[in-house]
BALOBA-1460 file (C-alpha; in Angstrom, 3 decimals):
// residues 154
<rec num="1" residu="m" x="88.311" y="88.789" z="84.146"/>
<rec num="2" residu="a" x="89.255" y="88.851" z="87.959"/>
<rec num="3" residu="s" x="92.447" y="88.412" z="89.418"/>
<rec num="4" residu="e" x="93.580" y="88.444" z="92.976"/>
<rec num="5" residu="h" x="97.145" y="90.552" z="93.923"/>
<rec num="6" residu="s" x="98.995" y="89.596" z="97.106"/>
<rec num="7" residu="y" x="101.510" y="92.355" z="98.661"/>
<rec num="8" residu="a" x="103.843" y="91.829" z="101.147"/>
<rec num="9" residu="l" x="105.528" y="94.010" z="103.763"/>
<rec num="10" residu="a" x="108.053" y="93.985" z="107.122"/>
<rec num="11" residu="a" x="106.978" y="96.618" z="109.491"/>
<rec num="12" residu="e" x="109.409" y="97.498" z="112.299"/>
<rec num="13" residu="w" x="108.831" y="99.365" z="115.657"/>
<rec num="14" residu="t" x="112.575" y="101.140" z="115.937"/>
<rec num="15" residu="g" x="111.298" y="103.278" z="118.776"/>
<rec num="16" residu="d" x="112.497" y="100.927" z="122.136"/>
<rec num="17" residu="r" x="113.806" y="103.667" z="124.238"/>
<rec num="18" residu="g" x="115.317" y="100.900" z="126.959"/>
<rec num="19" residu="s" x="111.778" y="100.777" z="128.442"/>
<rec num="20" residu="g" x="109.935" y="99.499" z="125.442"/>
<rec num="21" residu="t" x="106.069" y="100.550" z="126.299"/>
<rec num="22" residu="s" x="106.451" y="101.068" z="130.187"/>
<rec num="23" residu="g" x="104.418" y="104.651" z="129.963"/>
<rec num="24" residu="y" x="102.946" y="106.368" z="126.761"/>
<rec num="25" residu="r" x="105.788" y="109.023" z="126.743"/>
<rec num="26" residu="d" x="108.421" y="106.307" z="127.016"/>
<rec num="27" residu="y" x="108.717" y="104.911" z="123.840"/>
<rec num="28" residu="g" x="109.265" y="106.466" z="119.834"/>
<rec num="29" residu="r" x="106.771" y="106.287" z="117.150"/>
<rec num="30" residu="t" x="109.501" y="104.973" z="114.574"/>
<rec num="31" residu="v" x="108.939" y="102.737" z="112.318"/>
<rec num="32" residu="t" x="111.277" y="101.101" z="109.328"/>
<rec num="33" residu="l" x="108.960" y="99.622" z="106.430"/>
<rec num="34" residu="r" x="110.779" y="97.149" z="104.372"/>
<rec num="35" residu="i" x="109.826" y="95.327" z="100.599"/>
<rec num="36" residu="a" x="112.234" y="93.190" z="99.160"/>
<rec num="37" residu="g" x="114.327" y="95.192" z="96.314"/>
<rec num="38" residu="k" x="113.104" y="98.493" z="97.468"/>
<rec num="39" residu="p" x="114.837" y="101.283" z="99.718"/>
<rec num="40" residu="d" x="113.488" y="101.191" z="103.550"/>
<rec num="41" residu="l" x="110.465" y="103.810" z="103.790"/>
<rec num="42" residu="l" x="111.374" y="105.570" z="107.311"/>
<rec num="43" residu="a" x="107.973" y="106.032" z="109.204"/>
<rec num="44" residu="s" x="106.144" y="107.549" z="112.214"/>
<rec num="45" residu="a" x="103.266" y="108.765" z="114.082"/>
<rec num="46" residu="d" x="102.279" y="112.434" z="112.602"/>
<rec num="47" residu="r" x="103.842" y="115.059" z="115.392"/>
<rec num="48" residu="p" x="100.323" y="116.190" z="116.892"/>
<rec num="49" residu="f" x="100.691" y="112.181" z="118.255"/>
<rec num="50" residu="r" x="103.888" y="112.251" z="119.430"/>
<rec num="51" residu="g" x="105.967" y="111.506" z="116.482"/>
<rec num="52" residu="d" x="108.628" y="112.137" z="114.401"/>
<rec num="53" residu="a" x="108.032" y="115.177" z="111.394"/>
<rec num="54" residu="d" x="110.913" y="114.110" z="109.539"/>
<rec num="55" residu="r" x="109.358" y="110.824" z="109.020"/>
<rec num="56" residu="w" x="106.355" y="109.515" z="106.589"/>
<rec num="57" residu="n" x="102.995" y="109.463" z="108.842"/>
<rec num="58" residu="p" x="100.271" y="106.922" z="108.347"/>
<rec num="59" residu="e" x="98.136" y="109.336" z="107.054"/>
<rec num="60" residu="e" x="100.521" y="111.129" z="104.612"/>
<rec num="61" residu="l" x="101.020" y="107.341" z="102.900"/>
<rec num="62" residu="l" x="97.289" y="107.754" z="102.599"/>
<rec num="63" residu="l" x="97.321" y="110.376" z="101.064"/>
<rec num="64" residu="a" x="100.018" y="109.755" z="98.695"/>
<rec num="65" residu="a" x="98.314" y="106.306" z="98.166"/>
<rec num="66" residu="l" x="95.052" y="107.741" z="96.598"/>
<rec num="67" residu="s" x="96.900" y="110.565" z="94.541"/>
<rec num="68" residu="e" x="99.631" y="107.920" z="93.094"/>
<rec num="69" residu="c" x="96.571" y="105.625" z="92.426"/>
<rec num="70" residu="h" x="94.568" y="108.389" z="90.657"/>
<rec num="71" residu="l" x="96.947" y="109.223" z="88.710"/>
<rec num="72" residu="l" x="97.542" y="105.727" z="87.127"/>
<rec num="73" residu="s" x="94.069" y="105.804" z="86.858"/>
<rec num="74" residu="y" x="93.751" y="108.554" z="84.905"/>
<rec num="75" residu="l" x="96.752" y="107.796" z="82.408"/>
<rec num="76" residu="h" x="95.187" y="104.285" z="81.545"/>
<rec num="77" residu="v" x="92.098" y="105.631" z="81.244"/>
<rec num="78" residu="a" x="93.912" y="108.996" z="79.180"/>
<rec num="79" residu="v" x="95.317" y="106.635" z="76.555"/>
<rec num="80" residu="q" x="91.884" y="104.698" z="76.078"/>
<rec num="81" residu="h" x="90.399" y="107.532" z="75.206"/>
<rec num="82" residu="g" x="92.685" y="108.596" z="72.607"/>
<rec num="83" residu="v" x="93.628" y="111.754" z="74.839"/>
<rec num="84" residu="v" x="97.808" y="112.324" z="75.020"/>
<rec num="85" residu="v" x="98.857" y="113.568" z="78.434"/>
<rec num="86" residu="t" x="102.150" y="115.010" z="78.572"/>
<rec num="87" residu="g" x="102.511" y="116.366" z="82.123"/>
<rec num="88" residu="y" x="101.034" y="115.384" z="85.449"/>
<rec num="89" residu="t" x="101.153" y="117.560" z="89.155"/>
<rec num="90" residu="d" x="98.781" y="116.505" z="92.140"/>
<rec num="91" residu="a" x="98.231" y="118.840" z="95.263"/>
<rec num="92" residu="a" x="96.274" y="116.246" z="97.339"/>
<rec num="93" residu="t" x="94.691" y="117.480" z="100.205"/>
<rec num="94" residu="g" x="92.726" y="115.458" z="103.197"/>
<rec num="95" residu="s" x="90.933" y="115.932" z="106.405"/>
<rec num="96" residu="m" x="90.960" y="114.098" z="109.514"/>
<rec num="97" residu="v" x="88.902" y="114.022" z="112.210"/>
<rec num="98" residu="v" x="89.916" y="112.415" z="115.711"/>
<rec num="99" residu="t" x="86.885" y="111.896" z="117.773"/>
<rec num="100" residu="d" x="87.045" y="111.762" z="121.459"/>
<rec num="101" residu="d" x="87.680" y="108.461" z="122.271"/>
<rec num="102" residu="d" x="91.127" y="108.590" z="120.656"/>
<rec num="103" residu="a" x="89.665" y="106.905" z="117.093"/>
<rec num="104" residu="g" x="90.004" y="108.513" z="114.476"/>
<rec num="105" residu="h" x="89.003" y="108.610" z="110.386"/>
<rec num="106" residu="f" x="89.366" y="110.803" z="107.700"/>
<rec num="107" residu="t" x="86.101" y="112.625" z="106.303"/>
<rec num="108" residu="r" x="87.340" y="113.760" z="102.407"/>
<rec num="109" residu="v" x="90.503" y="113.874" z="100.390"/>
<rec num="110" residu="d" x="91.020" y="116.515" z="97.589"/>
<rec num="111" residu="l" x="92.394" y="115.745" z="94.413"/>
<rec num="112" residu="h" x="93.433" y="118.564" z="92.451"/>
<rec num="113" residu="p" x="95.381" y="117.104" z="89.373"/>
<rec num="114" residu="r" x="96.841" y="119.888" z="86.833"/>
<rec num="115" residu="v" x="97.037" y="118.329" z="83.596"/>
<rec num="116" residu="v" x="99.222" y="119.215" z="80.473"/>
<rec num="117" residu="l" x="97.604" y="117.888" z="77.538"/>
<rec num="118" residu="a" x="99.206" y="117.899" z="73.725"/>
<rec num="119" residu="d" x="95.987" y="119.188" z="72.398"/>
<rec num="120" residu="e" x="94.062" y="121.382" z="74.590"/>
<rec num="121" residu="a" x="91.395" y="121.161" z="72.246"/>
<rec num="122" residu="q" x="91.025" y="117.728" z="74.068"/>
<rec num="123" residu="r" x="90.647" y="119.890" z="77.700"/>
<rec num="124" residu="e" x="86.660" y="119.176" z="78.157"/>
<rec num="125" residu="l" x="86.980" y="115.255" z="77.252"/>
<rec num="126" residu="a" x="90.226" y="115.231" z="79.971"/>
<rec num="127" residu="d" x="88.656" y="116.716" z="83.037"/>
<rec num="128" residu="s" x="85.642" y="114.313" z="82.219"/>
<rec num="129" residu="l" x="87.745" y="111.220" z="82.283"/>
<rec num="130" residu="h" x="89.060" y="111.817" z="86.314"/>
<rec num="131" residu="a" x="85.558" y="110.134" z="87.168"/>
<rec num="132" residu="e" x="85.856" y="107.636" z="85.221"/>
<rec num="133" residu="a" x="89.844" y="107.436" z="86.863"/>
<rec num="134" residu="n" x="87.985" y="107.501" z="90.522"/>
<rec num="135" residu="r" x="86.122" y="104.543" z="89.983"/>
<rec num="136" residu="l" x="89.126" y="102.791" z="88.313"/>
<rec num="137" residu="c" x="91.396" y="103.509" z="91.402"/>
<rec num="138" residu="f" x="91.835" y="100.642" z="93.471"/>
<rec num="139" residu="i" x="92.730" y="102.936" z="96.294"/>
<rec num="140" residu="a" x="89.664" y="105.176" z="96.025"/>
<rec num="141" residu="n" x="87.311" y="101.838" z="96.018"/>
<rec num="142" residu="s" x="88.889" y="100.527" z="99.230"/>
<rec num="143" residu="v" x="88.151" y="103.662" z="101.450"/>
<rec num="144" residu="n" x="85.109" y="104.442" z="102.979"/>
<rec num="145" residu="f" x="85.184" y="108.611" z="102.712"/>
<rec num="146" residu="p" x="84.685" y="110.230" z="99.495"/>
<rec num="147" residu="v" x="87.746" y="111.312" z="97.274"/>
<rec num="148" residu="h" x="86.816" y="114.685" z="95.475"/>
<rec num="149" residu="h" x="88.987" y="115.880" z="92.443"/>
<rec num="150" residu="a" x="89.220" y="119.747" z="91.270"/>
<rec num="151" residu="p" x="91.099" y="119.718" z="88.157"/>
<rec num="152" residu="v" x="93.052" y="122.605" z="87.925"/>
<rec num="153" residu="r" x="94.205" y="123.922" z="84.473"/>
<rec num="154" residu="p" x="97.678" y="124.979" z="83.801"/>
């Protein structure tokens, strides 16, 4: 049965250095993201785009969303197939290009999940479940570039 879910957050630009956006180099790229009941998330542009390297940037947040969504989808399908997962880590990577007109887009994301199983005899089945998890992942279904999976054996 189809259902609809809504999400909300508040984003506040905190980079006014006294003259607003009077010039490209005159303002900071710092942002505070807020959701009621959760700690604030301090964000910025990526360092090459005049951002603060100590804060999360949108590109990292997209990569994190894809990695976590796949993880949660994978655990779901593992339960459905009787595969007991006792550990899961990922070393996700992504590639983005910036075009001559200053637009940019991701070209791919690669997830490298390392899944620990209660029964290693289920490894082949467990590895095959990444395709089903990708099909179910809400975030992967929302992007226009490929999300690849290269499971790493523990």
